[in-house]
Structures are given as C-alpha cells and as structure tokens.
Phi, psi and omega in degrees: 000130180272130172236158176261134178238156181255124184245145173266124176266158169295151185311128178058033182237024181295313181293322176291324180293321183297319178291316178297318175294317178300318177302335178261014181065030178251132179279134181220155182203148169213135183284149185249138177244130178264127178244134179244128175208166177276119173233113180063032177084002181248146170280122176237158182239120181242141171249130183225165171292141181289327173242096183299135173070022170230150186218145173259131180231139184258119184221154168289131184297312180280005188279159179261019175287003179295321181289328179293322180291309188295336174264012177285140183296126179101344181262142180265319181156175177276151167277127181229149175247111185068238179262356184247139179291148186280119172271150183251128188295144184301316186293333172292315175305311181298322181293312178296325180287326174293320182271355187293325178288344191250002176284114175211157180220129191238131182256003179277150174287151183255168184299125177102348177292144177282131171228165175232146180268130182228086167220191185289324179279327178231113180255118181058038178271129180282152190207172178235131176291130180257303180192159177291152175235078179089193179279327194255348189229157175222155176262129180236156176255110184250133182267113178227128176054044179062025175224131179276124179241143176271142187219135169266128187225142177302133185302327183305331195255016180256134177236130181283130183249000000 
C-alpha cells in the first residue's frame, strides 16, 4: 500500500531533492508559492516552496526504499513521531496538487489601494493606485485642486500605505 510521507530537505534544496528522488523512480512533490512584489521599482515574480525545507514522498509501506530516500542528496531525513514516520493523508496531497497552480501571493498594490508619492514634486502626497504602466512605472490618481488627475510615476517613488 502506497503512503505519502513528510521529508525534511536541506535549506533551499527542495527542487534538487525532488529531481534526485525522481531519478530513483520515487514519486516526490512540493507545492510552489508564486510571489509578485516590487524590487527596486521593478515588478518581479519569484517562485518558492510553500513549505520551505519540506517535501512529500510517496512510498510502499513494506518496501525498503526508505533508506534510499534518507541517503538521497539534499534530503535531511524523515519527519517522525516516536519510532514511526509521519504519514500525510492522500486527500491533503490531492488538494495541494490541485491548488498549487493557483497559490500566489502579491505584495503589489491593487487597483483602488491607497498609496503615497515621495518624489521631488510630490512629497507625501496621497494617491490611489490605478494600474501598472510597464515594469518600472505605475499610473496613479492624484487629487490636485479638487480634481483627480492620472499620472505615471516611477515605482521607486510609490509607498504603499
């Protein structure tokens, strides 16, 4: 009977461990988190493990592949409670596999978010984020003289409030 087990990987070695296990015909999986954020005024997307340093491995219970997993490059060992390895329910793995493409986290402002502008012309002026204008700039709605004006501003000059 196949069961899923929780394995600890060495820091930032999830992908390497998964490849090494797959090369040994052992099914391995870790969910991925996609993060979008502003770095130095540029919109960047980064993919990381949802559970850093952890990997799910599918093995036959009476099979002797447990030692092969423990001795795989990048693996630290199994998560265990007492003398038994931690089993992961099949329905949890199915849920994580179905949701992994939809798991994302954004630290960018969304349309309608309040931001402030900090540049030479506008110091600490409140604005409303409208939309991105390429990788390095964004369009904001700024209220000047009782009228809302659209302005394209460098992302480095925007502060999320």
